C-alpha positions in Angstrom: 96.2 138.7 100.3 93.7 138.5 103.2 91.1 137.0 100.9 93.6 134.5 99.5 94.5 133.5 103.0 90.9 133.0 104.0 90.3 130.9 100.9 93.3 128.7 101.7 92.1 128.3 105.3 88.6 127.3 104.1 90.2 124.9 101.6 92.3 123.1 104.2 89.4 123.0 106.7 87.2 121.4 104.1 90.0 118.9 103.2 90.4 118.0 106.9 86.7 117.3 107.2 86.8 115.2 104.0 89.7 113.2 105.4 87.9 112.6 108.7 84.9 111.1 106.9 87.2 109.1 104.6 89.0 107.7 107.7 85.6 106.4 108.9 85.1 104.8 105.5 88.4 103.0 106.0 87.5 101.8 109.5 84.3 100.4 108.1 85.9 98.8 105.1 88.5 97.0 107.3 85.6 95.2 109.0 85.2 93.1 105.8 88.8 91.7 106.0 88.9 88.0 105.2 85.2 87.9 104.2 84.9 89.8 100.8 87.8 88.5 98.7 88.2 88.4 95.8 86.2 91.7 96.0 87.9 94.7 97.6 87.1 96.0 101.1 85.0 99.1 100.8 83.4 101.5 103.3 80.9 104.2 102.7 79.5 107.1 104.7 76.6 109.4 103.9 76.8 112.9 105.4 74.2 115.7 105.6 75.1 119.0 107.2 78.1 117.6 108.9 76.1 114.7 110.3 76.5 111.1 109.4 73.0 109.8 108.4 74.2 106.5 106.9 77.1 104.0 107.1 77.9 100.7 105.4 80.6 98.4 104.3 81.0 95.4 102.0 80.4 92.6 104.5 80.5 89.4 102.5 81.5 88.3 99.0 78.4 88.0 96.8 76.3 90.2 99.0 75.5 94.0 99.0 78.3 96.5 98.4 79.2 99.3 100.8 77.1 101.9 99.0 74.0 99.8 99.2 74.4 99.1 102.9 75.1 102.7 103.6 72.0 104.0 101.8 69.8 101.3 103.3 71.0 102.2 106.8 69.4 105.7 106.6 66.5 105.9 108.9 63.1 107.0 107.6 63.3 110.4 109.2 66.5 111.2 107.3 65.6 109.8 103.9 64.5 113.2 102.8 68.1 114.4 103.2 69.7 111.9 100.9 69.2 114.2 97.8 71.2 116.9 99.6 74.0 114.8 101.1 77.6 113.9 100.3 78.5 110.2 99.9 82.1 109.3 101.0 83.3 106.0 99.6 86.8 104.5 99.9 86.8 103.0 96.4 85.4 104.1 93.1 81.8 102.8 92.8 81.3 99.9 90.4 79.5 100.4 87.1 79.1 96.9 85.9 76.8 94.0 86.7 78.5 91.3 88.7 77.1 89.4 91.7 75.2 92.6 92.5 73.9 95.6 90.4 76.2 98.6 89.7 76.6 101.0 92.7 77.1 104.0 90.4 73.5 103.6 89.2 72.2 103.4 92.8 73.9 106.7 93.6 72.4 108.3 90.5 68.9 106.9 91.3 69.1 108.3 94.8 70.1 111.7 93.3 73.1 112.1 95.6 74.7 115.4 94.4 78.3 114.9 95.7 80.5 111.9 95.9 84.0 111.9 97.5 86.1 108.9 96.5 89.3 107.6 98.2 90.9 106.0 95.2 90.0 104.9 91.7 89.5 101.2 90.9 92.1 99.6 88.5 89.9 96.5 87.9 89.3 96.7 84.1 85.5 96.4 84.5 85.5 99.7 86.5 88.8 101.6 85.9 87.5 105.1 85.9 84.1 104.2 84.3 82.3 104.7 87.6 83.7 108.2 88.1 82.9 109.0 84.4 79.3 107.7 84.8 78.7 109.9 87.9 80.2 113.0 86.3 78.2 112.4 83.2 75.0 112.8 85.2 76.1 116.1 86.8 77.3 114.5 90.1 80.1 116.5 91.7 83.0 114.0 92.2 86.1 114.4 94.2 88.8 111.7 94.0 92.0 111.1 96.0 91.1 111.8 99.6 93.4 109.6 101.7 94.3 107.9 98.5 97.5 106.3 99.9 95.6 104.7 102.8 92.8 103.5 100.5 95.3 101.9 98.1 97.1 100.2 101.0 93.9 98.8 102.4 93.3 96.9 99.2 96.9 96.2 98.2 96.2 92.5 97.5 93.3 93.4 95.1 95.3 96.0 93.2 98.4 93.9 92.8 96.3 91.0 91.5 94.6 93.1 88.8 97.6 95.3 87.9 100.4 92.8 88.0 98.4 89.7 87.0 99.6 87.7 89.9 98.7 87.2 93.6 100.0 89.5 96.3 102.9 87.7 97.9 103.7 87.9 101.6 106.8 86.0 102.8 106.8 84.9 106.4 109.3 83.1 108.6 110.4 82.7 112.2 114.1 82.6 113.0 116.3 82.3 116.1 118.4 85.2 117.3 121.4 83.8 115.3 119.4 83.5 112.1 118.3 79.9 112.0 114.8 78.8 110.9 115.1 75.2 112.1 117.3 72.5 113.4 119.6 70.5 111.1 118.1 67.2 112.4 114.6 65.8 112.0 113.2 67.3 115.2 110.9 70.3 114.9 111.8 73.4 117.0 109.1 75.9 117.9 110.6 79.3 117.4 108.0 81.9 117.9 106.1 82.3 121.2 102.4 81.7 121.8 101.4 85.3 121.5 103.1 85.7 118.1 101.5 82.5 117.0 98.1 84.2 117.5 99.3 87.0 115.2 100.4 84.5 112.5 96.9 82.9 112.6 95.4 86.4 112.1 97.7 86.9 109.1 96.5 83.5 107.7 92.9 84.6 108.0 93.7 87.6 105.7 95.3 85.6 103.0 93.5 83.6 100.3 96.1 80.8 100.4 99.2 79.6 102.2 102.1 77.9 100.3 104.7 75.5 101.8 107.4 73.3 100.2 107.8 69.5 100.4 110.3 69.4 103.2 108.3 71.7 105.4 105.2 69.6 104.9 107.2 66.4 105.8 109.2 67.8 108.7 106.6 70.1 110.4 103.3 68.4 109.3 101.5 71.7 109.5 97.7 72.1 109.5 98.0 75.7 108.0 94.6 76.7 109.5 93.4 79.7 111.5 92.5 77.5 114.5 93.9 80.2 116.9 92.0 83.1 115.3 88.4 83.6 114.1 88.3 83.7 110.3 88.3 81.7 107.2 90.9 79.1 106.6 93.0 79.9 103.5 93.4 77.4 100.7 96.5 75.2 101.4 99.1 75.0 98.7 102.0 72.5 98.8 104.8 71.8 96.3 105.3 68.0 95.9 106.9 67.7 92.5 107.2 63.8 92.6 104.0 63.2 94.7 106.0 61.6 97.6 104.1 63.2 100.5 102.1 60.7 102.6 98.3 61.1 102.6 98.4 60.9 106.4 99.7 64.5 106.7 97.4 67.1 108.2 97.4 68.9 104.8 95.4 66.1 103.4 92.8 65.7 106.2 90.0 67.0 104.0 89.0 69.9 106.2 90.4 72.6 104.0 90.9 72.7 100.2 94.5 71.7 99.4 96.2 72.1 96.0 99.4 70.1 95.2 101.8 71.5 92.6 103.6 68.6 91.0 105.0 67.3 87.7 102.7 64.4 87.1 99.0 65.0 87.7 96.4 67.7 86.9 92.7 67.9 87.7 90.4 69.7 85.3 88.1 71.2 88.0 87.9 74.9 88.5 89.9 74.6 91.7 91.9 71.4 91.3 93.4 69.2 94.0 96.5 68.6 91.7 98.0 71.2 89.5 100.8 70.2 87.1 103.7 72.5 86.6 106.5 71.7 84.2 109.9 72.9 85.5 111.7 73.7 88.7 113.9 76.4 87.2 111.0 78.8 86.7 108.9 77.4 89.5 108.0 80.7 91.3 106.9 82.3 88.1 105.0 79.2 87.0 103.2 78.9 90.4 102.1 82.5 90.3 100.8 82.1 86.8 98.8 79.1 87.9 97.4 81.0 91.0 96.4 83.9 88.8 94.5 81.5 86.5 92.8 80.0 89.6 91.8 83.6 90.7 93.7 83.3 94.0 94.4 86.9 94.9 96.9 86.6 97.8 99.4 84.0 99.1 101.4 83.8 102.3 104.6 81.7 101.8 105.5 80.1 105.1 108.4 77.9 104.2 110.8 76.4 103.8 113.9 78.3 103.4 114.7 77.3 99.8 111.2 78.1 98.7 111.2 81.5 100.3 114.7 82.2 98.9 113.5 81.3 95.4 110.8 83.9 95.5 113.2 86.5 96.9 115.8 85.7 94.2 113.2 86.2 91.4 112.0 89.4 93.1 108.4 88.0 93.2 107.2 89.2 96.5 105.5 92.3 97.9 105.9 92.1 101.7 107.9 90.1 104.2 107.2 89.5 107.9 110.1 88.2 109.9 109.8 87.0 113.5 112.9 86.7 115.5 113.0 85.0 118.9 115.5 87.2 120.7 116.2 84.6 123.4 116.8 81.5 121.2 120.0 80.3 119.7 120.2 77.3 117.5 123.8 76.0 117.2 123.4 73.7 114.2 120.5 74.7 112.0 119.1 75.8 108.7 119.9 79.4 107.7 117.1 81.9 107.3 116.5 83.3 103.9 118.6 86.3 102.9 116.5 89.4 102.2 118.1 92.1 100.2 118.0 95.6 101.8 114.4 96.6 101.8 112.2 99.3 103.3 111.1 98.5 106.9 107.5 99.6 107.3 106.9 98.5 110.9 108.6 96.9 113.9 107.0 95.5 117.1 108.0 93.5 120.1 105.8 90.7 121.4 107.2 89.3 124.6 110.4 87.4 123.5 109.8 88.0 119.8 110.7 90.8 117.5 108.5 91.2 114.4 109.7 93.3 111.5 107.6 94.0 108.4 109.4 94.8 105.1 108.0 96.2 101.9 109.5 95.4 98.4 110.2 98.7 96.8 112.4 97.2 94.0 109.9 95.6 91.7 
């Protein structure tokens, strides 16, 4: 019993150490947010004798992967330890040639004897093949350390490849009595300046933003990340009958804009006009189009009818609802109705309450 107890103590101690290094991988990986899509965010740490001798993360789409940057970061004095080290990586190393050579082969060439992986990669070009390749050469492979956290980090990537559609985030701001706008033509600014910064951060993390015709007309949004450093997402707007005026900010030419409509279609890889056929199945048809365009994630910012259509079809993954607790709108447009869902986080930002929901009913 004593020996069994000592074994279990050693096991949990080892597991805790592995989790600490994997947590560092996740911290590094997150530094690639908004810069590596459609690739996943990945971090890697190389450890010798409980000492980190190399770190790296995937910094930009088309450039070196995390494993490459990690191994290249090892200083000359420590290179002799690579063959006796353990590599921690948040996602299964790739085994195929894409924009860069396969990372599994790099690991094998450097004779790294142990690899600890956060989660496997469901992308069909990898999907267990990287793990199999490493094991086939005698590498000791451990999989599943902080797996839940690793999957969460790349939720957009996994949904896109597993469900064959973009990861959908719903976002709206509402008054304390559940209105998202006034009944008249005037625009009411609901969320405060601090929450607006957060919204622009969210935009920088999405590949695209979608709005409906009425929102484009009434609010004339720019849909950019001007209040936050980061890439501007592709702007998507529904204009079935092509009635939106070209003077709108959406059409200022500064950011790629795609118009979903019934009349026109461009044949380019990323068209300016994308024809969809029917309004009844519009959410499904739009997601099919976005998948074909390789757009991995979309934030839907309005209006109410568009948001509700995705809710009704159960075609969403996450919702972020901002409520101005000090604002009442007497005559206004009702906020979308979200079925009871799992609340994953709540925070207060000055006058605003922000609640994050996850769709557990898909």
